[in-house]
C-alpha positions as CSV (number, residue, x, y, z in Angstrom):
1,M,0.0,0.0,0.0
2,T,1.4,3.4,-1.0
3,A,1.8,6.2,1.5
4,L,-0.9,8.2,-0.3
5,S,-3.5,5.4,-0.2
6,F,-2.6,4.6,3.4
7,G,-3.1,8.2,4.3
8,A,-6.5,8.2,2.7
9,L,-7.4,5.1,4.7
10,C,-6.2,6.8,7.9
11,F,-8.2,10.0,7.2
12,S,-11.4,8.2,6.4
13,S,-11.1,5.9,9.4
14,I,-10.2,8.6,11.9
15,F,-12.7,11.1,10.6
16,T,-15.5,8.5,10.5
17,V,-14.9,7.3,14.0
18,I,-14.7,10.8,15.4
19,D,-18.0,11.6,13.5
20,P,-18.0,15.4,14.2
21,V,-21.5,15.7,12.6
22,A,-22.9,13.4,15.3
23,A,-20.8,15.2,17.9
24,A,-22.1,18.6,16.8
25,P,-25.4,18.6,18.7
26,V,-23.6,17.8,22.0
27,F,-21.1,20.6,21.3
28,V,-23.9,23.0,20.6
29,S,-25.8,22.1,23.8
30,I,-22.7,22.5,26.0
31,T,-21.6,25.8,24.5
32,Q,-25.1,27.2,24.3
33,G,-25.3,30.8,25.6
34,R,-21.6,31.5,25.1
35,S,-20.2,34.2,22.8
36,R,-19.0,33.4,19.3
37,A,-15.4,34.1,20.4
38,E,-15.7,31.8,23.4
39,V,-17.3,29.0,21.3
40,K,-14.4,29.3,18.9
41,R,-11.9,29.1,21.8
42,L,-13.6,26.0,23.2
43,A,-13.6,24.3,19.9
44,L,-9.9,25.0,19.4
45,R,-8.9,23.8,22.9
46,A,-11.1,20.7,22.6
47,T,-9.5,19.8,19.3
48,L,-6.0,20.4,20.6
49,A,-6.7,18.3,23.7
50,A,-8.0,15.4,21.6
51,A,-4.9,15.7,19.3
52,G,-2.6,15.4,22.3
53,V,-4.3,12.3,23.6
54,L,-4.4,10.6,20.2
55,L,-0.8,11.5,19.4
56,V,0.3,9.9,22.7
57,F,-1.6,6.7,22.0
58,A,-0.4,6.6,18.4
59,A,3.2,7.0,19.4
60,S,3.1,4.5,22.3
61,G,1.1,1.9,20.4
62,A,4.2,-0.1,19.3
63,F,5.5,-0.1,22.9
64,L,2.2,-1.3,24.3
65,F,2.2,-4.1,21.7
66,R,5.6,-5.3,23.0
67,L,4.8,-4.7,26.6
68,F,1.6,-6.9,26.6
69,G,2.7,-9.3,23.9
70,I,-0.1,-8.3,21.6
71,T,0.1,-9.4,17.9
72,L,-1.0,-7.1,15.1
73,D,-3.5,-9.7,13.9
74,A,-5.1,-9.9,17.4
75,F,-5.3,-6.1,17.6
76,R,-6.9,-5.9,14.1
77,I,-9.6,-8.3,15.3
78,G,-10.1,-6.5,18.5
79,G,-10.1,-3.1,16.8
80,G,-12.6,-4.4,14.2
81,L,-14.9,-5.6,17.0
82,V,-14.7,-2.1,18.5
83,F,-15.6,-0.6,15.1
84,L,-18.7,-2.9,14.9
85,L,-19.8,-1.9,18.4
86,L,-19.4,1.8,17.5
87,G,-21.0,1.5,14.0
88,L,-24.1,-0.6,14.8
89,P,-25.7,1.9,17.2
90,M,-25.0,4.6,14.7
91,L,-26.9,2.6,12.1
92,G,-29.8,2.6,14.5
93,G,-29.7,6.4,14.6
94,A,-27.8,6.9,17.9
95,S,-25.1,9.5,18.2
96,H,-22.4,10.1,20.7
97,D,-23.3,9.6,24.3
98,E,-24.6,12.6,26.0
99,A,-21.8,14.5,27.7
100,A,-21.9,15.2,31.4
101,V,-23.7,18.3,32.5
102,V,-21.4,21.3,32.5
103,Q,-21.8,24.0,35.1
104,P,-22.2,27.5,33.7
105,G,-18.9,29.4,33.6
106,S,-16.8,26.2,33.7
107,D,-14.4,25.2,30.9
108,P,-15.6,22.0,29.2
109,S,-12.9,22.1,26.4
110,V,-10.8,19.3,27.7
111,V,-13.5,17.2,29.4
112,P,-16.0,16.3,28.0
113,L,-15.4,18.0,24.7
114,G,-11.8,17.0,23.9
115,V,-12.1,13.6,25.7
116,P,-14.3,11.6,25.2
117,L,-16.4,13.5,22.7
118,I,-13.6,13.9,20.1
119,G,-10.7,11.7,21.3
120,G,-12.9,8.9,22.6
121,P,-12.1,5.1,22.9
122,G,-13.0,4.5,19.2
123,A,-10.5,7.2,18.0
124,I,-7.8,6.0,20.4
125,T,-8.2,2.4,19.2
126,T,-8.2,3.6,15.6
127,V,-4.9,5.5,15.7
128,M,-3.2,2.6,17.6
129,L,-4.4,0.1,15.0
130,L,-3.4,2.3,12.1
131,M,0.1,2.9,13.7
132,G,0.5,-0.9,14.0
133,Q,-0.3,-1.2,10.2
134,A,2.3,1.5,9.2
135,T,5.2,-0.2,7.5
136,G,7.7,2.7,7.2
137,A,8.4,6.3,7.9
138,L,6.2,7.5,5.0
139,H,3.3,5.5,6.4
140,V,3.8,7.1,9.8
141,A,4.0,10.6,8.3
142,A,0.8,9.8,6.3
143,L,-0.9,8.8,9.5
144,F,0.0,11.9,11.4
145,G,-0.9,14.0,8.4
146,A,-4.3,12.3,8.2
147,L,-4.8,12.7,11.9
148,A,-4.1,16.5,11.6
149,A,-6.4,16.8,8.6
150,A,-9.2,14.9,10.4
151,L,-8.9,17.0,13.5
152,L,-8.8,20.2,11.4
153,A,-12.0,19.1,9.6
154,T,-13.6,18.3,13.0
155,F,-12.7,21.8,14.3
156,V,-14.3,23.4,11.2
157,V,-17.5,21.3,11.7
158,L,-17.7,22.2,15.3
159,L,-17.4,25.9,14.5
160,L,-20.1,25.6,11.9
161,A,-22.3,23.3,14.1
162,P,-25.1,25.8,14.9
163,V,-25.5,26.7,11.2
164,L,-25.1,23.1,10.1
165,L,-27.7,21.7,12.4
166,S,-30.2,24.4,11.5
167,R,-29.7,23.6,7.8
168,L,-29.7,19.8,8.1
169,G,-32.5,19.5,10.6
170,Q,-33.0,16.4,12.7
171,A,-33.7,14.1,9.8
172,G,-30.6,15.2,7.9
173,T,-28.3,14.7,11.0
174,Q,-29.8,11.2,11.5
175,L,-29.2,10.3,7.9
176,L,-25.5,11.4,8.0
177,T,-25.0,9.5,11.2
178,K,-26.4,6.3,9.7
179,I,-24.2,6.7,6.6
180,M,-21.1,7.1,8.8
181,G,-22.3,4.2,10.9
182,L,-22.3,2.0,7.8
183,I,-18.8,3.1,6.9
184,V,-17.6,2.3,10.4
185,V,-19.2,-1.2,10.3
186,V,-17.6,-2.0,6.9
187,I,-14.2,-0.8,8.1
188,G,-14.6,-3.0,11.2
189,V,-15.4,-6.1,9.1
190,Q,-12.4,-5.5,6.9
191,F,-10.1,-5.2,9.9
192,I,-11.5,-8.5,11.3
193,V,-11.0,-10.2,7.9
194,D,-7.4,-8.9,7.7
195,G,-6.7,-10.2,11.2
196,V,-8.4,-13.6,10.8
197,K,-6.9,-14.4,7.4
198,P,-3.2,-14.9,8.4
199,I,-4.2,-16.8,11.5
200,A,-6.4,-19.1,9.4
201,I,-3.6,-19.6,6.9
202,E,-1.1,-20.6,9.7
203,I,-3.7,-23.0,11.2
204,L,-4.2,-24.7,7.8
205,K,-0.4,-24.9,7.2
206,A,0.1,-26.4,10.6
207,A,-2.7,-28.9,10.0
208,G,-1.2,-29.8,6.6
């Protein structure tokens, strides 16, 4: 797989799992009543907080593999199952879990906006899984570039969230959530297939 195609896979996977369109209603509800400048600041800080968390897990993924003796195939299967668990509720029309109630005047940018709304378990698993699939420096650079692009797109969606929701309406938001849910499920199935295939081949070779 070329670095360009790997980067495209990384971007589509990360952006789909973050699902900023589904996160937009939660962001709007938490930032309701705040000034435009404050909303922009909260969106930026939340995106940066999520970026820090995801970068840490992406960089430490290989170390965690060695520490716990996890194989790439096992992590692919586990990651695929996580994708299925994330995608199936989205197909049913569910969005991100409702964030905790935020007291007026407090700063919700890191928690719950940055984590877990943007940099949640699904996104963390995704970047670790993709880092494990990187086969060289170009792939790693493509992953970090895709992560930056996905977070930038998320930041833009959050800024435009009030206008976006008013234009799409409830039906449009639910439709987009279901489409992204289908993509997440398909990615999860592919990860499981990629993990099971080499294991099945080894079993057949050993049996033969």
